[in-house]
N, C-alpha and C positions, 0 to 999 in steps of 0.2 A: 503494499499496499502503500501510495507517494504521497506523504504530507506534511503542506504549507509549512515555514520556518517559522512565522507567526504561530499559528496553532499550535505547534511543538512548542515553544516557546513560553508559550501561554499556562500547556500545561503542565507544565515544567514548575513554575513561578505556583501552579496551582499544587503539586503536588509535596512542595517545600512548605508553604503552607502549616497542610494537613499535617505535615509531621510535628506541630508546636501541642499538637493538642494530643496525635497517638502515630505509630510506623505504618507508613502508608502503604498502599499496594501500590506501586507503581507503575505498575504494568495496569491493572485495572482503571487508572485516572485516565494513563493513555489511553486506553478504549474506548475510554468514556468521553471524552475529548475527540475522536477520531467520528465517535456517531454524530457527536454534536455539529459537526464540521463538517460531513459528509450531508447530515441537512439542512444546515444553512445554506453548503452552496446550491442543494438540488432548486431549481427554479422550478417555477408556480406554474401548476399546469393549469391555464382556466378552466372552467366550468363552463361546455357548451350548450350543455340542456334545455333548450329554447323551453323557454316559461311558456306554463298553460293556457290560453287566450281567458280571459277575462268573460262568462259566458252574463254576468250580473246584467241585468234588463237597465236602460238608460229610464230613471224615472227624473219628469220636473219636480222642480223645488215649488214646492207649496207655500208662498209667501202669504197668502190671502187676503182674499175681492170683497172681504166685509158677508159673502154669500157665509161664513159657517164653516171653510172648508180650510180655515187653515187663523192662526194665531193673528188678532189686528189688533197693531197699540191705535187707540182713540185716544185721540187729542182733542179735546171738546172746547169751545168757546172763552178764550180766557177772560176775566174780570176781575180788573184789582180794583182791592177794597180795604181802607183800613189802613193802620200805621204800618212802615216796616221802621227795621234798623239797616239804613244803607253805610256800606263804607266805602270811602273813600283813599283809596292808596295810591296815595304819589308814587310815581317810578321811580322820588331817591328814598323811599323807604314805604316799603309795600306792606310788612308788618305792624307802621303804627299810623291806622288809618283813622283821617279826619270822619265820625260820625252822625251823619244827622237820621236826623226819626221823619222818616215825613209822612203825610197821610195820605194815599193817594185813594179819588174815588173815578170813577168811569162814569158820563154818561152821553151815548151816544155820539160816540165815536172819539167825547175829548176829553182826554182822559189831565185831570186835576190837578195837580202836587201843592201841598203845603209844608215847608219842610223848617225842624227846628232844628238846630243845632244843640246835643248834647254833650257833656263834661268828658274828658279823657280817662281811659281804666287806668291810668297811672300817674299821680302826678311828677314834678321834676324832681323831688327829692327819691322818687323811688320806689314811695310806697302806695299802695292799691287805694285809690279813692274812694273814699267812704260815700261819694255823691256822684256817682259812673255814669252814666249814658242819661243823667237830667238834665232840665234845660237849661240851654247854659244861652246867656245872652237873645234877644227877640228872636223872633220867628223872620225866614229869607221872603222876598217878594212871592206870591201865590203865581201858579204858574196855568196857564191853562193850554194844553198842546195836544195837536192831532194825535191817534192812538191809531196805528194798524191794525188791520187785522190781524198781521201773524205777531200781535204784539210787544211792537216796536213804538221807540219814543225817544223825544230831545228835549231835556230841562234843559235849559240855558238861563243861569242865573248871573246879571255882569254889575261889576260895580258895587258888587257886595263884601261886609264888611263883619269877620265872622273873629268871638270872642276869644281870648288865648286858652280862657277854662276848657276852650276845644279844639283846639290847635294840641297836636302828642308831639309834636317837631320841634317851636323855640317857646311854647307857652307864652303866645305873646299876642296881638293881637296882628290878625289879616286880613288882606284888603286885594280884590282880584275879580276873577268871572270862570267860574266852573259850569262844566257844561256836559253835561251825560249823554252819552248815546247807548241808548243799550235796545235788549228787549226784555219783556216777561215771556219765558216759555214755562208755567203755571202761575198758578193764578198765586203763589207764595215765593217765587225767585225770580229776579228778574237781575243780568248784571250786563256790563260792557264794559268803555273806555271811557274816560274821562280828560276835556279838556281843556284848552282855557290859558291862565296863568295869573303865578302869583304875582300883585306890584307895588303892594305892601306890606314891612315895612322894605326887602328887598324884588326883584324881580325872579321871578323865578318863573320858567316854562314847561305845562302840565303836562304838554304829548305825550304817550306813552302810557297815561295812568288808566288805573282800569278803577271798578264799583260792583257792589253785589251788592242785593237789596234782599232780604230776607223780612216775612209776614213777620208780628207780634204781637201777644197780649204782655207781653212787660221784659220791658227790653235791657233794662241791669240785669239782668239772668238770661239774657238766651246767650247759649254757649251751644254751638260752637258757633264764632260770627265769622260767617265767608268775607275774605278780604279782599276777593277779588273774581274772575272767571272764571280763573282754574276750576279753583274751591269746588264753583257754585255748580259749576259745570258739569260735575261728577253725579248731584242730587236731581237733574231733571227729567223726567221719563218723556217729553219731547224731545229731540234738539230742531 
């Protein structure tokens, strides 16, 4: 039998290593390595046996057509009403949203929004705020806007001031324009993007920011709070 030098060298090393524990059977060790070397050198044989034909009949996927033949997700007409805690998450600090408690009513295709800023969750000292999500300052101007059949809407508050007790970033009064463009995905959840800019005490563009609104009867205890569309999207039944 012809054995390549690398295999013999490896076999000899292995035999020496075994000698540290007990007297080796050198011939047995070499025979074992010859078998391994031959097995490694043997070419792979490709299995050319043809696969059995697939005789499963083609059955069209039943996605449902409303006739009872499949599961159909019904998305009823959306009619927001009541109080919603809306988290406005600036692009610079998504986890520190400014909260508005908005009273929504819908009448003949017009959505009315009465927005009240509420106090922050965490005080500037880092302590929990005992007055969290209670009214802070006056309400923003009432808006009456078109409401789309798909739940879409846009709210624009221009040149408004929000008091420092509602500002989770600088804890100071801020002035500016806040434009919410979004959609109600059911009666309980709305989300979308926020534009506009903070103009006082400094200028901060709000493009790329997001918001989410949840209907609630108890804003201070609402948990979890969806800070933007990435979280709210996971809970809506109708995309």
